[in-house]
C-alpha positions in Angstrom: 0.0 0.0 0.0 1.1 3.6 -0.7 -0.2 5.5 2.4 -0.2 8.9 0.7 -2.1 7.6 -2.4 -4.5 5.8 0.0 -5.3 9.0 2.0 -5.9 10.9 -1.2 -8.3 8.2 -2.5 -10.2 8.3 0.8 -10.6 12.1 0.5 -11.8 11.9 -3.1 -14.3 9.2 -2.2 -15.5 11.1 0.9 -16.0 14.2 -1.3 -18.3 12.2 -3.5 -20.3 11.0 -0.5 -20.6 14.2 1.6 -20.2 17.4 -0.4 -22.9 19.0 -2.5 -22.4 20.4 -5.0 -19.3 18.4 -5.9 -16.3 20.2 -7.3 -15.7 17.2 -9.5 -17.6 14.1 -10.2 -15.8 10.8 -9.9 -18.2 7.9 -10.0 -15.3 5.4 -9.4 -13.7 7.1 -6.4 -15.8 5.2 -3.9 -15.4 1.8 -5.6 -11.6 2.0 -5.7 -11.4 3.3 -2.1 -13.8 0.5 -1.0 -16.1 0.3 2.0 -13.4 2.1 4.1 -14.6 5.4 2.7 -18.1 4.8 4.0 -16.9 3.7 7.5 -14.9 6.9 8.4 -16.2 8.2 11.7 -18.1 11.5 11.6 -15.4 13.2 13.7 -12.7 12.2 11.3 -14.7 13.4 8.3 -15.0 16.8 9.9 -11.2 16.9 10.6 -10.6 15.9 6.9 -12.8 18.6 5.5 -10.2 21.3 4.7 -7.7 18.7 3.2 -10.6 17.1 1.3 -11.5 20.5 -0.1 -7.9 21.0 -1.4 -7.8 17.6 -3.0 -11.1 18.1 -4.7 -10.1 21.6 -6.0 -6.8 20.4 -7.4 -8.4 17.4 -9.1 -11.0 19.8 -10.6 -8.2 22.2 -11.6 -6.2 19.4 -13.4 -9.3 18.1 -15.3 -10.2 21.7 -16.2 -6.8 22.1 -17.7 -7.1 18.8 -19.5 -10.5 19.9 -21.0 -9.0 23.2 -22.2 -6.0 21.3 -23.7 -8.4 18.9 -25.5 -9.8 21.9 -27.3 -6.2 22.8 -28.3 -5.8 19.4 -29.9 -4.2 17.4 -27.0 -4.3 13.7 -27.5 -2.1 12.4 -24.5 -2.6 12.8 -20.8 0.2 11.9 -18.4 -0.6 11.5 -14.7 2.6 11.8 -12.6 2.3 10.0 -9.3 -1.1 8.6 -10.3 -1.8 6.7 -7.1 -5.4 5.6 -7.2 -6.5 8.3 -9.6 -9.5 7.1 -11.7 -9.5 9.4 -14.7 -8.2 6.7 -17.1 -11.1 4.4 -16.2 -13.8 7.1 -16.8 -12.2 8.8 -19.7 -14.9 9.9 -22.2 -12.5 10.9 -24.9 -12.0 8.1 -27.5 -8.9 9.7 -29.0 -7.1 10.5 -25.7 -4.3 8.2 -24.6 -3.7 8.1 -20.8 -0.3 7.3 -19.2 -0.2 6.6 -15.5 3.4 7.1 -14.1 4.2 5.7 -10.6 6.5 3.5 -8.6 6.2 -0.1 -9.8 5.1 -1.3 -6.3 2.3 1.3 -6.2 1.1 0.2 -9.6 1.0 -3.5 -8.5 -1.1 -2.4 -5.5 -3.4 -0.3 -7.7 -4.0 -3.2 -10.1 -5.1 -5.2 -7.1 -7.5 -2.4 -6.0 -8.9 -2.2 -9.5 -9.5 -6.0 -9.7 -11.2 -6.0 -6.3 -13.4 -3.1 -7.3 -14.3 -4.7 -10.6 -12.9 -1.8 -12.7 -11.6 -2.8 -16.1 -8.3 -1.5 -17.5 -9.2 0.2 -20.8 -7.0 -0.2 -23.9 -6.4 3.6 -23.9 -4.4 3.4 -20.7 -0.7 2.6 -20.4 1.0 2.0 -17.0 4.5 3.5 -16.8 6.5 2.1 -13.9 9.3 4.4 -12.9 10.8 5.8 -9.7 11.1 9.4 -11.0 14.9 9.4 -10.9 16.5 12.0 -13.1 16.4 11.1 -16.8 14.0 8.1 -16.4 10.7 9.7 -17.4 11.1 10.3 -21.1 12.5 6.8 -22.0 9.9 5.1 -19.7 7.1 7.0 -21.4 8.4 6.3 -24.9 8.7 2.6 -24.0 4.9 2.7 -23.2 4.0 4.2 -26.6 4.2 7.9 -25.8 4.7 10.2 -28.8 6.9 13.3 -28.6 5.0 14.8 -31.5 1.6 15.1 -29.9 0.2 17.8 -27.6 0.2 16.4 -24.1 -1.2 17.4 -20.7 0.6 16.5 -17.5 -1.1 16.3 -14.1 1.3 16.5 -11.2 -0.7 16.5 -8.0 0.3 16.1 -4.4 4.1 16.0 -5.0 4.5 19.4 -6.5 7.5 20.5 -8.5 10.4 21.9 -6.5 12.6 24.3 -8.5 15.9 23.0 -7.1 16.3 19.2 -7.4 17.7 18.2 -10.8 15.1 15.5 -11.4 12.3 18.0 -11.2 14.1 20.5 -13.4 14.7 17.7 -16.0 11.0 16.8 -15.8 9.9 20.4 -16.4 12.4 20.7 -19.3 11.0 17.6 -20.9 7.4 18.8 -20.7 8.5 22.2 -21.9 10.1 20.6 -25.0 6.9 19.1 -26.2 4.7 20.6 -29.0 3.1 24.0 -28.5 -0.2 23.7 -26.6 1.2 21.1 -24.2 0.8 21.9 -20.5 1.2 20.8 -16.9 -1.1 21.3 -13.9 0.1 21.0 -10.3 -0.4 22.4 -6.8 2.0 23.8 -4.2 2.1 25.8 -1.0 4.1 28.9 -0.5 7.3 29.1 1.5 7.0 29.7 5.2 8.9 33.0 5.0 6.1 34.6 3.0 3.3 33.7 5.5 1.9 35.7 8.3 1.4 34.3 11.8 -2.1 32.9 11.2 -1.0 31.3 7.9 2.1 29.8 9.7 -0.2 28.2 12.2 -2.4 26.8 9.5 0.7 25.3 7.8 1.9 23.8 11.1 -1.6 22.3 11.6 -1.5 20.7 8.1 2.0 19.4 8.6 1.0 17.8 11.9 -1.6 15.7 10.1 0.8 14.5 7.5 2.6 11.2 8.4 4.5 10.8 5.2 7.7 13.0 5.4 7.9 13.3 1.6 4.6 15.2 1.7 5.8 17.9 4.1 9.1 18.3 2.3 7.4 19.3 -0.9 4.9 21.7 0.7 7.0 24.9 0.8 8.0 26.7 -2.4 8.9 30.2 -3.4 6.6 31.4 -6.1 9.1 33.6 -7.8 11.7 30.8 -8.0 9.1 28.4 -9.3 8.0 30.8 -12.0 11.6 31.4 -13.1 12.1 27.6 -13.3 9.0 27.2 -15.5 10.0 30.1 -17.8 13.5 28.6 -18.2 11.9 25.2 -19.0 10.0 26.7 -21.9 6.6 27.5 -20.5 5.1 30.8 -21.9 1.7 30.9 -20.2 1.7 30.5 -16.4 -1.5 30.8 -14.4 -0.9 30.7 -10.6 -4.0 30.7 -8.5 -3.4 31.8 -5.0 -5.9 31.3 -2.1 -8.2 34.2 -3.0 -8.5 33.1 -6.6 -9.0 29.5 -5.6 -11.7 30.6 -3.2 -13.4 32.7 -5.9 -13.2 30.1 -8.6 -14.1 26.9 -6.7 -15.7 27.8 -3.3 -17.2 31.3 -3.7 -20.8 30.1 -4.0 -20.8 27.3 -1.4 -23.0 27.3 1.7 -21.7 24.1 3.3 -18.4 25.4 4.7 -16.2 23.4 2.4 -12.9 25.3 2.2 -9.2 24.5 2.0 -6.9 25.8 4.7 -6.4 29.5 4.3 -3.2 30.9 2.9 -1.5 27.7 1.8 -2.6 26.3 -1.5 -1.7 27.5 -5.0 -2.9 25.8 -8.2 -0.8 26.3 -11.3 -1.3 25.6 -15.0 1.7 26.2 -17.2 1.5 26.0 -21.0 4.2 25.6 -23.7 
């Protein structure tokens, strides 16, 4: 089991069960999470609400970017760190090829979850097993049938790009080298130094609920450094939604109190 992917799957499933209106519809989220999603105690569901809101918003954001890219002629969708994401199994676009990139062990576990849930693996999906080491993504994708000549959308949720490690820079450079119209959607949280006291407390509260150290390492980025890294990688259109813009776009008309933690999340779409 991948604990991080499991938590995200439970949050996506709980969003389908509890929140109205839904930010995004995922009819397979409950099936792949299993009965565990229905058995979460009410107290825990309340505690999960702000994290659930962020996960719902970033999935909606990524699929909004995909839909925009389809209108630009995109024919490939790459999900980096796919975990238990279900898009490939509910993909309504006959001409869209989906590539799920993840650690080999996580993909073995996912296949078991799919089999248990009775979810068939469609012919439009390719599993791409790789550990994200520098230089491994492009050859692994090409081995799975990926075309360097087609407009492609990348979804990179939960483990957001850090503008310093070489592996991340190489991944961004690879995406930026693809045909015009290609794009990447991801989320991040701002560096602690740019937060006020209340926002620091919110960040500490979030970090205290994260048991996987890799999650907390990748939470804190400097927006300016990130934008410079994207520009250097070949991205010409960068939309960075901070907390007020996320609130307005996805939560402004809600009456149920569903909101992400204030001051932390950014959602980015960057286009070649």
